[in-house]
C-alpha positions as CSV (number, residue, x, y, z in Angstrom):
1,M,18.1,-17.2,3.8
2,S,20.4,-16.7,0.9
3,V,19.2,-17.3,-2.7
4,T,20.7,-16.8,-6.1
5,L,19.1,-14.8,-8.9
6,A,18.8,-18.1,-10.8
7,Q,16.9,-19.6,-7.9
8,I,14.6,-16.5,-7.7
9,N,13.9,-16.8,-11.4
10,Q,12.8,-20.4,-10.9
11,L,10.3,-19.7,-8.0
12,G,6.6,-20.2,-8.5
13,L,4.3,-17.3,-7.5
14,S,3.7,-18.3,-3.9
15,E,7.4,-19.0,-3.3
16,F,8.4,-15.8,-5.0
17,V,6.0,-13.8,-2.8
18,R,7.2,-15.7,0.3
19,G,10.9,-15.1,-0.5
20,I,10.8,-11.6,-2.0
21,G,7.7,-10.2,-0.2
22,S,9.6,-9.0,2.8
23,V,11.8,-6.7,0.7
24,F,9.0,-4.1,1.0
25,E,7.6,-3.7,4.5
26,D,4.4,-5.7,5.0
27,S,3.5,-5.3,1.3
28,P,3.7,-8.7,-0.4
29,W,1.4,-7.4,-3.2
30,I,4.5,-5.8,-4.8
31,A,6.3,-9.2,-5.2
32,E,3.0,-10.8,-6.4
33,A,2.5,-8.1,-9.1
34,T,6.2,-8.3,-10.2
35,W,6.5,-12.1,-10.4
36,S,5.2,-12.3,-14.0
37,K,8.1,-10.1,-15.2
38,K,10.6,-12.9,-14.6
39,P,13.2,-13.9,-15.6
40,F,15.4,-11.1,-14.3
41,A,18.8,-10.7,-15.9
42,S,20.3,-9.1,-12.7
43,L,19.6,-8.1,-9.2
44,E,19.3,-4.5,-10.4
45,E,16.7,-5.5,-12.9
46,L,14.7,-7.3,-10.3
47,H,14.9,-4.3,-8.0
48,A,13.9,-1.9,-10.8
49,A,10.9,-4.1,-11.7
50,L,9.7,-4.1,-8.1
51,C,10.1,-0.3,-7.9
52,E,8.2,0.0,-11.2
53,T,5.4,-2.0,-9.7
54,V,5.2,0.5,-6.9
55,K,5.4,3.5,-9.2
56,A,2.6,2.2,-11.4
57,A,0.4,1.2,-8.4
58,G,-1.2,4.6,-7.9
59,E,-1.2,6.9,-4.9
60,E,-3.6,4.9,-2.7
61,K,-1.3,1.8,-2.8
62,Q,1.8,3.9,-2.5
63,L,0.4,5.5,0.6
64,A,-0.5,2.0,2.0
65,L,3.1,1.0,1.4
66,I,4.5,4.1,3.2
67,R,2.0,3.6,6.1
68,A,3.2,0.0,6.4
69,H,6.5,1.3,7.7
70,P,6.8,1.8,11.5
71,D,7.7,5.0,13.1
72,L,11.4,5.3,14.0
73,V,11.8,4.7,17.7
74,G,8.0,4.4,17.8
75,K,5.4,2.4,19.7
76,L,6.4,-0.8,17.9
77,A,10.1,-0.4,18.3
78,L,10.1,0.2,22.0
79,P,8.4,-3.1,23.0
80,G,10.3,-5.0,20.3
81,Q,7.4,-5.6,17.9
82,L,9.1,-4.5,14.6
83,S,9.8,-6.9,11.8
84,K,13.3,-8.4,12.1
85,E,14.4,-6.4,9.2
86,S,13.2,-3.1,10.7
87,T,14.7,-4.0,14.1
88,K,18.1,-4.6,12.5
89,E,17.9,-1.4,10.4
90,Q,17.0,0.9,13.3
91,A,19.7,-0.7,15.4
92,S,22.3,-0.1,12.7
93,A,21.5,3.7,12.8
94,G,22.0,3.7,16.6
95,L,18.3,4.0,17.4
96,G,18.3,1.1,19.8
97,K,20.5,2.9,22.3
98,L,18.8,6.2,22.8
99,S,18.4,8.2,26.1
100,P,14.9,8.8,27.3
101,E,15.2,12.4,26.1
102,E,16.2,11.3,22.6
103,I,13.3,8.8,22.5
104,D,11.0,11.7,23.5
105,L,12.5,13.9,20.7
106,F,12.0,11.1,18.1
107,Q,8.4,10.6,19.2
108,K,7.6,14.3,19.0
109,Q,9.2,14.5,15.5
110,N,7.1,11.4,14.4
111,A,3.9,13.0,15.7
112,A,4.5,16.4,14.0
113,Y,5.4,14.7,10.7
114,Q,2.4,12.3,10.9
115,A,0.1,15.3,11.6
116,K,1.4,17.2,8.6
117,F,1.6,14.4,6.0
118,G,-0.7,11.7,7.3
119,F,1.9,8.9,7.1
120,P,5.1,7.9,9.0
121,F,8.5,9.4,8.3
122,V,10.5,6.9,6.3
123,I,14.2,7.1,5.8
124,C,16.7,4.4,5.0
125,A,18.1,4.0,8.5
126,R,21.0,1.8,7.4
127,L,22.3,4.7,5.3
128,N,21.9,7.2,8.2
129,K,22.7,7.7,11.8
130,K,20.7,9.4,14.6
131,D,21.8,13.0,13.9
132,A,21.2,12.7,10.2
133,I,17.8,11.2,10.7
134,L,16.8,14.0,13.1
135,A,18.1,16.6,10.5
136,G,16.0,14.7,7.9
137,F,12.8,15.3,9.9
138,E,13.5,19.0,10.1
139,A,14.4,19.4,6.4
140,R,11.6,17.2,5.1
141,M,8.9,19.0,7.1
142,K,9.3,21.8,4.6
143,N,8.3,19.6,1.7
144,S,4.9,19.6,0.1
145,R,2.8,16.4,0.7
146,S,3.2,15.2,-2.9
147,G,7.0,15.9,-2.7
148,E,7.2,14.0,0.5
149,I,5.3,11.0,-0.9
150,Q,8.0,10.9,-3.6
151,T,10.8,11.3,-1.1
152,A,9.4,8.6,1.1
153,L,9.1,6.2,-1.8
154,A,12.7,6.9,-2.8
155,E,13.8,6.0,0.7
156,I,11.7,2.8,0.6
157,F,13.4,1.9,-2.7
158,K,16.8,2.2,-1.0
159,I,15.6,0.0,1.9
160,A,14.2,-2.5,-0.6
161,E,17.5,-2.6,-2.5
162,L,19.5,-3.3,0.7
163,R,17.0,-6.0,1.8
164,L,17.2,-7.6,-1.6
165,R,21.0,-7.7,-1.4
166,D,20.8,-9.2,2.1
167,L,18.5,-11.9,0.8
168,T,20.7,-12.8,-2.1
169,H,24.1,-12.4,-0.3
170,G,23.2,-14.1,3.0
């Protein structure tokens, strides 16, 4: 699906949520809450408005958004149960072609991160490769929980921007 900004600005609420809702993983509430801010003068303005909705939502909804993201190379990825966007993003980082040892390493990193922070490790896979992601686990384990929430949201905003560009540029 490829739509123009003009078409996005013409969408009713349900169409806007259906079209833009997938920009944030399993969180259509963000598109729903942002719809009333139309019209958007640019794609950047739309992205900023969506991100502002998340920033204003409060920690409980922010954590729900973070938790909507699957573990990298996790239980959903291995049997092919990720969203089509997440599948494509993880594959672009080379995570679809890992050795059994690498899969085990990712799963151990996911478990340690989840145990410390209470939510999955989120990184914009399309802007990283396997080694950078593994280094990210190690570096970010040193963060405070509040700092890591902000880091995870910043990564989610990068993911959303790329997904929004895909949606509008086919």
